[in-house]
N, C-alpha and C positions, 0 to 999 in steps of 0.2 A: 504494500500500500504506500502511496506517495501523498504526503501531507504538506501543504504550504501554510506556514505560520506567518501571518502578516502582523508585524509588531513584535518586539522582543522586550517589552516592559515587564512589569511584575507578573501579570497573568500569563503572558507569553512565555516567560522564563519557567513558570511552574508547569505549564503544558509541555515545554521542551524537556524538562526533567523526567516527566512521566513517559513521554514518547521514546526517550533514550533507553528505556527498559526493554524495548522490543527491537531486536536487530533486523526484523523483517520490515520495519517501517522506515521509509526513506523520507527525510525531512528537508524541506527547502525553507529558508528564513529570509524574509525581506523586512526592512525597517527604513525609517526616514534618515537615520544617521548610522555611521559605521560602527559606533560603539554604544549601542543601547545597553540597558541594565543587564540583559542576559550575557552580553560579552564582558562587561565590566566585572560581573560576578562569576565569570568563568564557567557558566553553564554551557556555552558554546564558544568556539574559538573565534568565529567571525560570522557575519551575515552574508548570505549568498548574493543578495541584491539590495543596493541602497537606492530606494526610489519611493516616491509618493504614490500610493495606490488610491484611486478615486473611483466613484461609480462609472466614470467615463472610460477609464483604462483597465478596469479589473479583468474583463474578458480577454483583451489583447494579451495582457501579462499571463493570465491563466492558460491560454492556449500555448504560450511559450514554455511554461513550467509544467503543464499537464498534470495537475494534482487530482487525486481521487476525492480529496476533502480539503477545504480551506478553513483554517482557524484564524479568527480575527481578534487580536488583543484589543480589548476595549479600554485599556488604561488611558485616561485623559492626558497624562503627562507625555505620552508617546507622540501626540500631535502638537504639543506645545501650546494648546489652547486653554489649558487649565488656569492660567493666570489672568485671562480676560474675563470680564463680567459676562456670564452666560456661556463661557467657553466649554464647560463640561457638557452642557446640554447640546451645544452645537456639535461637539465631538461625538457624542453618543448618536445623534441624528445622522451624522455622516457615516458612522460605522454601520448603522442599520441600513442606510441607503446603499452602501457598498455590497452588503450581503444580499439585499433585494435585487440589485442589478446583476449579480453574478449568475452565469449559466451553470456554474458548478456548485455542488453542495457546500454550504457555508455554515459555520457555527460561530457565534460571537462568545468569546470567553472573557 
């Protein structure tokens, strides 16, 4: 099984720890920055793709990555919007829009 983890913040790092327990799962990680918390905390060595995933580009990126499942880290700090008034709500809305726009199975974690 191939799983694409979008975001490697707190929730993404916890998911990655669990996914590493099964050698038959192939994991691809993308994040907005090259050193998200999962990298800084040594859960993973590096992210595979440093890019912004949006409702507009998720299917293009997913066709390149070919995941069986997409996990989206809902951590607000991951998008950098948590410091803006209403940023957490905006971040959450964008996350659910990405999941809704995807042609691939998505779970928000």
